[in-house]
N, C-alpha and C positions, 0 to 999 in steps of 0.2 A: 573557697569552696565553691562549688559550683551547685544552683537548685536544687533543691530534692524534689520529687516530681514521682505523687505514687497513680500508677495506670490501671491499680486494679479496683478503682470504683468510682460513680459519678462525682464530676467534677462541681467544687462547689462555687468557682471564681474570687476564691479567699485564696488571698498571700500575706504569709508572715516575713515582715524580714524583723531577722535578729543579729545581734553580735555588734552593731551599729550605737553611735552615738545619738541621743536624738537630740533636737534644738527645740526645750521648752521650757516655760517659765524662765528666761534669761539663764536658762544652764543647760550643760550638755550631760544629759542623762544618758547612760547604759540602761537601755530596754528593749523590749519587743513593740514592734509596731503590726500590727494585723489590718488587711485593707479590702475591699472589696471591688472587683471590676462588674459585677454585677449592678449595684447600687453607686457603684461609684466615688463610696466613702470612707473614709476611713472610722475602723468598730472597734468596739467597747470589747480589749482581748478577753476577758476575764469572765463577761458576759458570751460573748462569740463560743468560748470555751467550756466553760461549766455550766452554763444553763441551756446553751444549745447545741451541745456537744459538735459542735465544726469542726472538723478538719481540712487545715490548711490543703489547694492546690498542690502549693509550693513553697519550700523554709526557703530562703534566701538569707546566705552566712553575708553582712557586709564588710567583715574582717577590718573594725575598726574604724569605719568610715564615719562620715557626719552625714545623717538624713536631715533635712527639713524642709520646710514644706516651698512650692515651687513660686518662684519670683515673679512679682509684680510689677510692672513697667506704666507709669500713669499719666506717663509724657510722651511717645511716640510716634513718631511723622510715619515712620516706614523703614523701611529693610531692604536689601536684596534685587536692588532697581524696582521697586513697589513704593508705589509715594500715595498718601490716601485720597489725597487733595488733585489727581491728578487725573482726570476723566476721559477716555478714551473718546476718539472719534467713532463715528459712526462705521467710517472706512477701516476704523482697527479694529472693529465688532463693537464697538458701543461697551455699555453694560456689560454686557455676557464677556468680554476681556475682561472686563476689572473687577468679574466675578471668580474668574480665573487665577486672578494675579493675587488676591485677597487669601484664596485656599493657599497657593506654593506662599505664600509668606507664613502664613498660620501653622502649616510643616515647616518648614526651616525655621523661624523662629522658636518652639518649642524645643528645639533641639540646643538653643544656647542657656535654657534654665528659664526662660520668661513665659509661663504658663499662662497666663494672663494679664491684662494691658487693657487700657485706653488708646484706642487709634484716636490720633492727634490731627486735625486738621487747622494748621494756619490761617490767619486773615485771607477771604476767601470773596468773594461773589457771590450773593444770595442764592442763584443757580447751581453753584458747585456743591453748599451744603443739601439742597433739595435735591441735588441728582445721588450725593454720598451717602448719607445720614441712614436714609432708609436700609443698607446693608454690612453698615457698622455699630447699629445698637448692641445690647447684650446677647449673647448667645448661649446663656445658660441654657435654655429647651433644649437643643441640640447636644445630649451626652455624647457625644461623640469620639472616643478619644482619639480615632482616626484622621480628625480635623486640626489635631493640632492647640496651637494656641488658642487661647479664647476671648473674645471679646467680651469688655464689663461694659460698655458703652463708649460713648465718644466722646470725648474732648476737645470741643473746639476754643481755641489761643484766637480770642481777633473776633469780628474786630474790630470789637468796640472797644480800642487801645489808642495810648496817646500817642501821635503823629510823631513827635520828639523821643518817642522810646520805642519805636518800631521794629528798631533792628534790620530781619531782612523781612517783614513783610511791608509787601505792597502801599506806599503810600494812596494811591488811586483807588483802594477796597475797603480803606476804613473807613467807619461806620459813629455817628451819632446817634442818641436814643431820643429827638424832643418828644415823643409821644408816648414816653415809659415802655414799659416791656411787651407793648405794641410793635412798637418797633426792633425787637428781639425777633415777634412772631415773624415778622414781613420778611428778616433776614434768614432766620434757620429753616423755618416751615410752622407752621402752627403744630402742627402733629406729631412734629420730632420735639417736641416742649411736653406736651399732654401726658400727665401718668398715666401710667398704663400695666397689666400685669398678666402673666399665663394663666393658665387653669391652675399651677401648679403654686403660686402666689409670688412665683419669681420675677422683678422689675423688666418691666419689656422697652419701658421709652427710649428711644436713640439716644437723645443726650445728659452724660451723667454729669457732667464738669463744664463750667463755663472760667475762661481764664478772659478779664476786663479790667480796665483801668477805674477808679472807683470816682476820679475827678473830670472822667468827661462826661459830657453834659447827657443830664438823663436816666446816668447809669447806677447810681448812690440808688436811685429810689425803686430799682427794679432789682433790687439784692433779696427783699423778703419774698417776691415774686417769684423767683427763681428759685429757692431756700424751699419756701412752701411747697412743690412742685417735685421734689425728693434731689434736685438738682443741685452740686454742691460748685460752690460760688468761690472761686480763684482768683485773687489778685495778680495782676501782673500789666509788664510792658506800660509801666505807669510812671509818673512824674508826682503819685499821690506824698505830702507830707507823712511826720508819724500820725500826727490829731486826724487826719484823711484816713489813716488805714485804720487808727483805731474806731473810729467811724463806721468804716464798712464791715469791721469785724463784729462789731457790738452789732449791725444791722442783720449780719446771719452770714458773711464770708468768715470760710474756714481753711483757705490754705491757699499759701503764698508760689507761685509757680515761676523756678526755678532761680530763688534769691541770689541777692546783689547782681542779677543779667537784668538789662533792659528794668532800670529800673533808679530813682531817687541814690546815689552812694548813701552811703553813713558818715554824718557830719558829728564832730562834738556836739555842738550845740543845737542839733536835731538830729537823731539818729534813725530818721525817716523810715519806710517797712523793717527795717530789724531789729527797728528796738520793740515792734511789741512784741517779740520771741523772750524780753526781761519784764513782761508784766508778770502778775502774781500767777499762780497756777488757775487751771478752769478753764470755763469756755471761750475766753480771748487771749490763751496762748492758742496760735495757730498750727496747722503742720506746713510745711514747708519740701520746696524740692530743690536737690540740689544734683549738680550736673558735675562729679568728678573723673569729669577723663582727663585732667593735666592740662583745657587748652581753656575751656570757661571760667575755671575760676583758681586761685592757687592754694597748691595744700595746704598751708596753714590759716586759709581762710578759710576753706574746708571744717578743718578741725576748730577754728572758730567758731561756726555754725552749728556746728554738733555741739559742743559745749553749751551753747547758750539755749536750747529745747530740746533734749535727745530723743524725751520723748513725741517730738513733732517733726524729728528728721526723716526723710523719705528720698532715697535715692534714686534718681530719673537718667536716662539717656539721650532725652530729645533727639535721637536716634533720624535721620535723614534716609532716604532711599540709596544713598554710597555704602551705608554699610555692608563691607563685603564686597565691593565694588572697587576694582583698580582705580587708581589716581589717572586723572581726567576734567575735563570738563563737562558738566551736564547741565538739563537745561529744565526747569521749572517752571511752575506756572507764573500768572502776568508778566510772561516777557524776562524772568530774571534767569542766570543762570549762574554755577555754582563752581569751584573749583577746588579740586579735591587732592591735597597732598599727602599723603598718609595718611594720620587723623584729623589733621588741620582742614575744618571745612570752611569757605569763605564766596562772599558774591563777588563776582567776576568785575575784576576792578576795582575792588576796594580790599580794605584791612574787615571789612566785619563779616565778625562769626556766624555762621549758615547753621546752627545746628551742631550735631556731633554725626562723629562717625565711629562709637562707639559704642560693643555690647553692654546689655547690664553687668553680666558677671565680670567684663576686663573694670566696669565704675566699682563694684564692690572691692575689685584685688588694691586698686586704688586709695579706696577710703580704708581700709585694712594696714595700709602698708604705713599711710600715713596718720591716723590717728590712733593706731595703737591700741584699740577697741578690741574688746574680747569677741569671738565669734559669734556667739549670740547676740549681742548688738550690734554687729555688724548685720547679720542675716536680720536682724528684725528690721532695720532699714530696709531691705525688701521686701518684705513679706506681712509682718504681723502686721506695721501700722500701716501701708499702705490701705489694707486690708479693715483696719479701724476710721484710716478718712473717710471712705468708702461706706462706709454702714457696715461693712460686712464682717464683722466678726464675730468668731464661730462656723463660717460657712468657707471664708479664704485666711489664708494666712498662716493656721497656726496647724498644731497635729491631736489637737482636741476630736475627742470621739463624734461621728457625725460630721464634721467636717468634710468638704470634698479631697478625694485622695490626691492631690497634685502635688509629688512630692521629689526632689531630687538627694541626690548621693553625690557628696562633696567632696575631692580630694584637695585638700587645704596643704598649705606647706611653706617652710622658710624659702625661699632663695637667697644669693648673696647680698651682700651689702645694704641688709634690711627688707630689701625687698619680700614680698609676703604673697602669696599665687591662690588664686581660688580660681577651680577649675570643676566643672560639671561633667558628672563622671554617666549618670544614669538619670531618666526622667520619667518621673510617673504622669499620666492622665487619666484625673477618673479611674485609678487601680490601675489603671494599663499600663504598662512598660514602653515605652513609646522610643524610645532613643536611649542606646547602649553603647559609649563611644569603644568602648573594649571590643564590642560586637559589630559589624559592618552590616550584618543581615539582620538587626532587628531597629525600626526603625518605623515612622508612618510617613 
């Protein structure tokens, strides 16, 4: 059924979504949802209709499809040819070109269902952080749906990581912190770590999360200084033992970056970082990212990780600029080059996996296929759980009144041979329809 629009009265900016199944409270609930393109928020439908006598501009029948919050990717290095850590030269247009590329990326990314994300910078030289981070901070103050996906602040993955678990991170740029937090300020720029908010009280600090190895000299002592500034500390690219990881979590670390990848493996007498997922419930059980692209981890490994601590399970892509690009060889930073063959991305001349070429909805489909979790459980891993990890409960990742109206309509189906598929049919950003896969005239 098409949207019903009344042309005879002033527009309210309100849309009523009906006939769908809402992902709320770990269930699929048949209910209406009212949203506002003026406030960009989800409305309390009873209050809007009965107390304020608001009449929606549009009533859209979702015809039994699933309505869920927009996806959140907390480890995303780039896509569609744009890389957050590649700084154009002056001859190429410099940072003006960087800004244009970032805008193009955001408009394409939102069509994949990712309405918010952490732009991620792998280990780089200090000058790269100093140039790029000012463009990658939280964009919540600009509530323009036409801009597409929204940054929730940068994720600095390195350079304070283990040289033996560096993956594709260049050894030449890795650092230690003998002077403690002062070395982090020198590396990232003190202004990018200083707590700040806009007039509406929204956080504007450019860096939202830092991934580091707690055993690297000077890093363990930095954890309280990082978290006291409202920045999430994640353990990753590390040789940390179970005991070292436990100490880091007790000091304030709350996230594990791409569990199992680039870290000491599980051993029956020393469970390593994975072992902290078996701790008692409470603040010492961290959140953790999992790359379910079918390359980084075996499907059974993903199932084991989810079963260990479902409430902390977050699907991430670790996507690189090769998402959406053809197979071939691509230049990167610090003189490195990648080889893309289908979904597989490796460092040239080696078998080292160089991030992912998968979209988040593809990872969602894989996880649903492998785990046989319920649709609400699968959706939670890319909405509610990452929002909670980032301290954005009630703002992102949910369908509660007052939350941002970042929404997806999902078409979910069972394919042959046990394959399950999730497709993004429609996307709303701040209450505005920005993508409709059924209608090419709709889009940012």
